[in-house]
N, C-alpha and C positions, 0 to 999 in steps of 0.2 A: 762153188758148185755150179755146174751148168744148169740153167733153168729147167731143161728137160729131165734132170735127175732130182729135182726138188720133190721131197716126199709129199708136200702139200698139194702139188700139182698131180703127181702120180696117184695120190689117194683121192683126187677130185674134190679136195677141200676148196682149192682155188677152182672156181667154176660153179660148184654147187652152193657154196656159202659166200665166198670172198672173191673179189677181183684181184688180179695180180698185184703184189706189193713186195717191198724189200724189207725184210726183218731188220730192225735197227736197235732193239732193246732186248736184253736177256729176259727170258720168261722161264721160270722153273716151277713145275707142278709136281708135288710129291704126296702120295697117299700115305696114310698112317702106318702102313707096313714097310715104310722106307722105300717104296717102289716109285721111281721117278717116271713120269710120263715122257716117253720118247716117241716121236712120230712113228706110227704103224705098230707100236707094241700092243699087247692084248691084256685086258683085265677082265676078270669075272665080276659079276655084281657084288659078290661077297667081299671083294677087295676094295670096293669104292663106296661103301655104305656111308662113311663119314666124309665131310668136306675135306678136300686136300689142303695142304699148305702151299700157298702160291707166293713165290718170291719174284719181285720185279726189280730189274736193274735200273739204269739211269744214273745221272750224276747231279741233277739239280733237284733238291728237295722240294722246290716250289712247283715242279711239274707233277701233274695229276693224271691218273689213268683210269680207264674203264675196262673191266673184265667181263666177258660174256662166255658162258658155257652152253653150247647147243648140240642137239642131235639132228642131223639132216636126214636121218634114215627112219624116223619114227612114223608109224609103229613097226614097219618092216621095210627093208631096202627095196623089195619088189613093189611096194605100194606105200611110199612115204607121204601119205596124205596129211600128216601132222607136221611136215617139214616146215620150219625148223622147230623142234621142241626145246623150249628154254629151261635149262636146269639150274642156272645160277646167274645173277647179275649183281655186280659190285661196282660202285663208282667212287670217284674222289680218292683213289689210292695214291698216296705219295710215292714218288720215285724212291728207290733203294729200300722199300719196305715190302709189305705183302698185303694180300687181300684182307687180312684181319684188321688192317689199319684203315680200310675204306668203309664206305657206307653200303650195307647190303640192302639192295632194293627188292630183289627176289631171292628168297631163301634157297639154300642148296637143296636140291632134290636128287637123290642118287639115281642114276640110270638103272633101269630094270628091263632090259630087252626081253621080249618073248618070242621074237621071230628074227632069224637071220643075224648076220654080223653087222653091227651098227657102229658108226664113227662118232665118237664123242669129242667135241672140239672146244678148245679154249682159245679165245681171241682177245687180244689186248689192243686198245686204242689209246692214243695220247689225247688228252682233253686240252682245250684252249684255255681253260680256267676252271674254277670250281663250278660244278654243275648242279642243277636241280633236275632230277629225272623222275618221271611218274612211272610206277610199275604198270606193265601191260595188264590188260584185263584177264588174260589167260596165257598159259604157257605154250599152247599149241599154235602153230603157224606164225611163230615169231619170225622176223626177217632181219638178219644182222645188217644187211646193206641198207635197208630202209631206216633202221634204228640209227646207224651211223650218219645217215643223211639228215634226219630230223634233228639230231643233237650236234651236228656240225663237227663230227669226229674225223672225217677224212678216211684215208686208208689205214688198215691196221699197222701196228709197229712190231707185232709178234703174234704167232699162233703155233699151237701144237695140238695133236690129236692122238687118240688111241682107239683101238677096236674093242668092242664089247659084245658079248652074246650071252644068252641064258646060261645058267650055271652048268647045265649038263651038255652044253654045246661043245664042239671041238673044231679045230682047224682055224685058219686065218683068212682074212680078206685077200683075195688075189688082186695084184696090181697090174 
């Protein structure tokens, strides 16, 4: 796909959260209603209350991954002063397994937007080896780029996002 058509670029995930990267590992995120997260899709808060099943590809069981779930639009896209809000952080996930096989550093917190259409993003990094990671003191103003730099994770190997708005909201994010 031409870079200009990349949904992560069109949705400003690349730019607002991530630097340009090439996806190299399959990442599949599925919520309990069997709804798969596909870039740009939309979920209501009632559909994402429980943590999703996250399946990670790869072929070497010795390779470990870090999964980060953030919202760059909190508390509202017009005033994202909590950017990035950290919803979930899991480390040491073995390749070919899922997030449930990793170590949860920050428990899953379901997104509950109150204003505007917000982008909820899952980012996957390849680790250099088994990691020890300290939970951030707070969920607000997390910075995925800085986290990756501190823990020597390099660029992401996969990412996917969906749009979410309050239960009574309607419409979608315009790209």
